[in-house]
C-alpha positions in Angstrom: 10.4 21.4 -189.5 11.0 24.2 -187.0 14.5 24.3 -185.5 15.3 25.8 -182.1 17.9 28.6 -182.4 21.3 27.7 -181.2 21.7 31.1 -179.5 18.3 32.2 -178.3 18.4 35.9 -177.3 16.4 35.6 -174.1 18.7 32.9 -172.7 21.8 34.7 -173.8 20.7 37.9 -171.9 19.8 35.8 -168.8 23.2 34.1 -168.9 25.1 37.4 -169.2 23.1 38.7 -166.3 24.2 35.7 -164.2 27.7 36.0 -165.4 27.6 32.7 -167.3 29.3 31.9 -170.6 26.7 32.3 -173.4 28.6 29.8 -175.6 27.6 26.9 -173.3 24.0 27.5 -174.4 25.0 27.2 -178.0 26.8 23.9 -177.3 23.9 22.5 -175.4 21.4 23.4 -178.2 23.7 22.0 -180.8 24.1 18.7 -178.9 20.3 18.5 -178.5 19.8 19.1 -182.2 22.4 16.4 -183.2 20.7 13.9 -180.8 17.3 14.6 -182.4 18.7 14.1 -185.9 20.4 10.8 -184.7 17.1 9.5 -183.3 15.3 10.4 -186.5 17.8 8.7 -188.8 18.0 5.7 -186.5 14.2 5.3 -186.6 14.3 5.4 -190.4 17.1 2.8 -190.6 15.3 0.5 -188.2 12.1 0.7 -190.3 14.0 -0.1 -193.4 15.8 -3.1 -191.8 12.5 -4.4 -190.5 11.0 -4.3 -194.0 14.1 -5.9 -195.5 14.0 -8.6 -192.9 10.4 -9.4 -193.7 11.3 -9.7 -197.4 14.2 -12.1 -196.6 11.9 -14.1 -194.3 9.2 -14.4 -196.9 11.7 -15.4 -199.6 13.4 -18.1 -197.4 10.0 -19.4 -196.3 8.9 -19.8 -199.9 12.2 -21.6 -200.8 11.9 -23.9 -197.8 8.3 -24.8 -198.6 9.2 -25.5 -202.2 12.2 -27.7 -201.2 9.9 -29.6 -198.8 7.4 -30.2 -201.6 10.1 -31.4 -204.0 11.7 -33.6 -201.3 8.3 -35.2 -200.5 7.2 -35.9 -204.1 8.7 -37.7 -207.1 9.2 -35.2 -210.0 7.4 -36.1 -213.2 8.8 -36.0 -216.6 7.0 -33.1 -218.4 6.8 -34.8 -221.8 5.6 -38.2 -220.8 1.9 -37.9 -221.1 -0.9 -35.3 -221.4 -1.7 -33.4 -218.3 -4.5 -34.8 -216.3 -4.5 -38.2 -218.0 -4.0 -41.0 -215.5 -1.8 -43.9 -216.6 -3.5 -47.2 -216.2 -0.9 -49.8 -214.9 -3.1 -52.8 -214.1 -3.2 -55.7 -216.6 -5.0 -59.0 -216.2 -3.1 -62.3 -216.1 -3.4 -64.9 -218.9 -4.0 -68.5 -218.0 -4.1 -71.8 -219.9 -7.2 -74.0 -219.9 -6.1 -75.6 -216.6 -5.6 -72.3 -214.8 -1.8 -72.3 -215.1 -0.2 -68.9 -215.5 1.1 -67.9 -219.0 1.5 -64.2 -218.4 1.5 -62.2 -215.2 2.9 -58.9 -213.7 6.0 -58.2 -211.8 6.8 -55.1 -209.7 10.1 -53.6 -210.5 11.8 -50.2 -210.9 13.0 -47.8 -213.6 16.0 -45.5 -213.4 15.9 -41.9 -214.4 18.2 -38.9 -213.9 17.8 -35.3 -213.0 21.1 -33.8 -214.2 20.8 -30.5 -212.2 20.9 -32.6 -209.0 23.9 -34.7 -210.0 26.9 -33.9 -207.8 29.6 -35.7 -209.7 28.5 -36.3 -213.4 31.8 -37.9 -214.4 31.7 -40.5 -211.6 27.9 -41.2 -212.2 28.5 -41.7 -215.9 31.4 -44.1 -215.3 29.6 -46.1 -212.7 26.4 -46.5 -214.7 28.4 -47.6 -217.7 30.0 -50.2 -215.5 26.7 -51.5 -214.2 25.1 -51.4 -217.7 27.7 -52.3 -220.3 25.4 -51.3 -223.1 25.5 -47.7 -222.0 28.1 -45.2 -223.2 29.9 -43.3 -220.4 30.7 -40.4 -222.8 27.1 -40.0 -223.9 25.9 -40.1 -220.4 28.4 -37.5 -219.4 27.2 -35.2 -222.2 23.6 -35.7 -221.0 24.4 -35.1 -217.4 26.3 -31.8 -218.1 24.0 -30.5 -220.8 20.8 -28.5 -220.5 18.5 -31.5 -220.0 16.6 -31.6 -216.7 15.3 -35.1 -217.0 16.3 -38.3 -218.9 15.5 -42.0 -218.7 18.5 -44.2 -218.0 16.9 -47.6 -217.8 13.2 -48.6 -218.1 13.5 -51.9 -216.2 16.0 -52.8 -213.4 16.7 -56.1 -211.7 17.1 -56.0 -207.9 20.8 -56.4 -208.2 21.1 -53.5 -210.7 18.9 -51.3 -208.5 21.1 -52.0 -205.5 24.3 -51.3 -207.5 22.9 -47.9 -208.6 21.8 -47.1 -205.1 25.4 -47.8 -203.9 26.7 -45.0 -206.1 25.1 -42.6 -203.7 24.2 -40.0 -206.4 21.2 -37.8 -205.4 20.5 -37.1 -209.1 19.8 -40.8 -209.9 16.3 -41.7 -208.9 14.0 -44.8 -209.1 10.4 -44.9 -210.3 7.9 -47.7 -209.6 7.2 -50.0 -212.5 5.0 -53.0 -213.2 6.3 -55.1 -216.1 4.9 -58.1 -217.9 6.4 -61.5 -217.0 6.2 -64.7 -218.9 7.2 -67.4 -216.4 7.4 -70.2 -218.9 10.0 -68.4 -221.1 9.7 -69.2 -224.8 6.8 -71.7 -224.3 3.8 -70.6 -226.4 5.7 -67.4 -227.3 3.9 -66.9 -230.6 0.5 -67.4 -228.9 1.2 -64.8 -226.2 3.1 -62.4 -228.5 4.5 -59.9 -226.0 4.0 -56.5 -224.4 5.9 -53.3 -223.9 5.6 -49.9 -222.2 3.2 -47.3 -223.6 2.7 -44.0 -221.9 5.2 -43.5 -219.0 5.7 -41.4 -215.9 8.3 -41.6 -213.2 5.9 -43.4 -210.9 3.9 -45.6 -213.3 4.0 -47.0 -216.8 1.3 -48.3 -219.1 1.8 -51.9 -220.4 0.4 -52.5 -223.8 0.3 -55.6 -226.0 2.5 -55.6 -229.1 1.6 -59.0 -230.7 -0.3 -62.2 -230.2 -3.0 -62.6 -227.5 -1.5 -59.6 -225.7 -2.3 -57.4 -228.6 -5.6 -59.0 -229.7 -7.1 -58.7 -226.3 -5.3 -55.6 -225.2 -8.4 -53.6 -224.3 -9.7 -56.5 -222.3 -6.5 -57.0 -220.4 -6.1 -53.3 -219.7 -9.7 -52.8 -218.5 -9.4 -51.7 -214.8 -12.8 -53.2 -214.1 -11.6 -56.6 -215.2 -8.0 -56.4 -213.9 -8.7 -59.1 -211.3 -10.3 -61.4 -213.9 -7.7 -63.5 -215.7 -8.0 -64.2 -219.4 -8.2 -68.0 -219.9 -7.1 -69.6 -223.2 -8.0 -72.9 -224.7 -4.2 -73.7 -224.8 -3.1 -76.6 -222.6 0.4 -75.9 -221.3 1.4 -79.5 -221.0 0.3 -80.4 -224.5 1.9 -77.2 -225.8 5.2 -78.1 -224.3 5.1 -81.6 -225.7 4.3 -80.4 -229.2 7.1 -77.9 -229.1 9.5 -80.6 -228.0 8.4 -83.0 -230.7 8.7 -80.3 -233.3 12.1 -79.3 -232.1 13.3 -82.9 -232.3 12.0 -83.3 -235.8 13.4 -80.0 -236.9 16.9 -81.0 -235.8 16.5 -84.5 -237.2 15.6 -83.3 -240.6 17.9 -80.3 -240.5 14.8 -78.1 -241.2 14.7 -74.4 -241.4 11.6 -74.3 -239.2 8.6 -76.2 -238.0 5.0 -75.6 -237.1 2.0 -77.5 -235.7 -1.6 -76.9 -234.7 -3.6 -79.3 -232.4 -7.3 -78.8 -232.2 -10.1 -80.5 -230.3 -12.2 -82.3 -233.0 -15.4 -81.9 -231.0 -15.2 -78.2 -230.2 -12.7 -76.8 -232.6 -10.7 -75.3 -229.7 -7.0 -74.9 -230.3 -5.3 -76.9 -227.7 -1.7 -76.2 -228.9 -0.1 -74.2 -231.6 3.6 -73.8 -232.1 6.1 -72.3 -234.5 9.9 -72.8 -234.5 12.3 -71.1 -234.2 10.7 -69.2 -231.3 11.7 -66.4 -228.9 11.4 -65.5 -225.3 8.7 -62.8 -224.9 10.4 -61.6 -221.8 13.1 -60.3 -224.2 11.2 -60.0 -227.4 13.6 -59.2 -230.3 13.1 -56.2 -232.6 11.2 -56.8 -235.9 13.5 -57.4 -238.9 14.1 -54.3 -241.1 15.6 -56.2 -244.0 15.8 -59.7 -245.5 13.1 -62.4 -245.5 10.6 -61.9 -242.6 10.3 -65.7 -242.4 13.9 -65.9 -241.2 13.0 -64.0 -238.0 11.9 -66.0 -234.9 9.0 -63.6 -234.7 7.5 -65.1 -237.8 4.6 -67.4 -236.9 4.8 -70.3 -239.4 1.5 -71.7 -238.1 -0.6 -68.8 -239.1 1.6 -66.6 -241.3 3.2 -69.1 -243.5 1.9 -70.0 -247.0 2.1 -73.7 -248.0 0.8 -76.0 -250.6 -2.4 -77.8 -249.6 -0.9 -81.3 -250.2 -2.9 -84.1 -248.7 -5.2 -81.7 -246.8 -7.0 -81.1 -250.1 -8.3 -84.7 -249.9 -10.8 -83.6 -247.4 -12.6 -81.6 -250.1 -12.4 -84.5 -252.6 -14.0 -86.9 -250.1 -16.6 -84.4 -249.0 -17.7 -83.8 -252.6 -17.8 -87.5 -253.3 -20.1 -88.0 -250.3 -22.3 -85.1 -251.3 -22.8 -86.6 -254.8 -23.5 -90.0 -253.3 -20.6 -91.6 -255.0 -19.3 -93.1 -251.7 -21.1 -94.3 -248.6 -19.0 -94.0 -245.4 -21.2 -96.6 -243.8 -20.8 -99.2 -246.6 
């Protein structure tokens, strides 16, 4: 960089010849030099501020786009299922021989939490424990203030429970769509149907799988998306089933029996029209399998197919059949 001298000799001589003060020339050149330095430094500062502004703009744009994506989509639990595997939620209905519904599906919601988004963990834990008495407020508080980023709170909600949670107004408590299995007849034909539960789960869907009975035996058929609209029809007659269970219950109470069982079949086709075992259970709230004691004491025990009994008079069938085969008796005589 070439600097202009503050006191150029030629101008000094000219100023002296005119009788002017040579110091004014130095002050003028010094002011010009300072102004040039100021302009140069200002240009550098403006360039740096421009680059810094671009960086801030890019950063805030990225954050805004990310927040928009998160706000517009439901977050998925990272450990629910393998990446890229779609959860099949459809499950065919089960009907009796007359076309009456034995098992169907009901749309409901699940409740999950994202602790980093919870504003008031203490209040959220207290309110949830009030809505769901089986939950522990202290345990929820520990989960909400810990390092977890996702946790299930409730897998199935009633409409009243969902509204109560919604009224808490906590942004970290979120709902996920669910389709649960519903048995509209309660305990009727419970051992036949068995029951179902959730398999692989995500925040927006859950897989319903059979755990016992018809639900488990025909699980692949019921879960087949291609046959989801095609109900599985059984040979069971709901009316006869209800009558049999009522008769067995009356006899069980009359005889003060531990349990009762019955099977009614069509003599011409061999179809099972009714099959019952008491005590029974409600498959909508299927109890947990027993871990100790006699399994036959559990209502899950199906006395009609799992019980072991003496043949008694049923053995007479074989005696008569052998006599007829040997020609010792003639049924037409």
